[in-house]
N, C-alpha and C positions, 0 to 999 in steps of 0.2 A: 572599486571592483564589485560588480553585482554577481551574486551567486545564483545558480539555478535553484528552483524549488526542488525539494527532495522527496523521494519515495523511500521510506524506511521500512524494511521488512524484518520482522522478528525472526531471527534464526534459531531461537530456542523453543518456538511454539510446537505443540503437538496439536493436530487437527482435533476439533471438538467432537468429531464423529468417530475418532479412533478409540480403541479399547485400551491402548497403552502407548507410551512413548516409543519412538522408532529411532534407529540410528542409520542414516542421519535423520534429524528431526524434520517434520513436515515443513516447518518454516525455512529451514536450510535448503530443502528441495525447492521450495517456491523461490527463494532468493537465487539459487543457482540457475533455475530455468529462466527467470527474468533476465539475469545478466547474459545468459547464452542467447536468448531470443533477441535481445536488444543490442547485442554487441556491435552489429554493423549499421545501426541506425543513428542518426543525428537527433537525439532526443532533447526535448526542451526541459528535461528534468534529470537529476542524478539519482542513481539507485544506491542506497547505503544499507548495510546490515545493522541491525539493532540487537543487542544482547537479550533484552526482554522489554516488552511493552506492558507487562503486568495486566494482560487480558487473557489469562490462561484458560478460563472457562469458555472463551469464544475464539480459540485459535483456529486457524492461522490468522495472524493479525499483521496489519500494515498501518503506517501513519503517513500522511501527506503534510508537509510544512514548507513554508517559504516566508521570506522577509515581507512584512506588511500584509500577510495573508492569514485568513482563518486556517486553522489546522484541523485535520480530521483523523480519526482512528476508525478503521474498518476491521471487522472480524468475521469469523466463520467462513473463511475463504478456502476453496479446494485448490491445492497446488497443481492438480492435474488439469483443471479446466478454466482457471481464472486468468491466465497469462495475457491473452489478447485484450480482454475487457479491462484488466488492471492497467495495462499500458495505455489504453484509450483514455481511461479516467485520469491517470496521472498527466497525460498530455493536455487534456482539457483543463485540468487544475492549473498547470503551468501557464496556460494561455489566458488566464484571468488576471486581473490586477488585484483582486481581493481574496482569491482562493475559493470563491463561491461558484460551484458548478450547479446549475439548476437541476432539480430532481429529475425532470424529464430528459435532461441532456446526459445524465449518467447512464452507463450501460445497465440494462435491466438487471443483470446478475448482481449488481452492487447497490442497487437502490435501497434495499432494506438491511444493508449490512453495516450502517454507520453505528458505531459504538459511542463516539463522542465528537463534539465540535468544540474547538478551543479558540478563543479570541486571539487575534494578532497582537504581538508585542508592541508594534509601532504603527 
């Protein structure tokens, strides 16, 4: 059984531009908006909540991962404006064999938001 690549969204994140934590947290707002927006779409990736990506100074944060693919952590995302671009990036990621989406093929709003790139396990 092959699993789809995953978009993990940190649900405990507070946006780096915020003065204080909110209830619900900015990351939870981002997760809920992504799930709602993508509910009726046949996505090539799964959306999963993550309790913490330990990227608190650069919240909101997400991670992309998949079997045999490079993994990525993105930060400083605005839950109000990033939904369409994040869905586009995750789809592009899912449609690669190695997880590498060329810099120029990434939505412009996400090009400079890479926090880390993690080698594939297999």
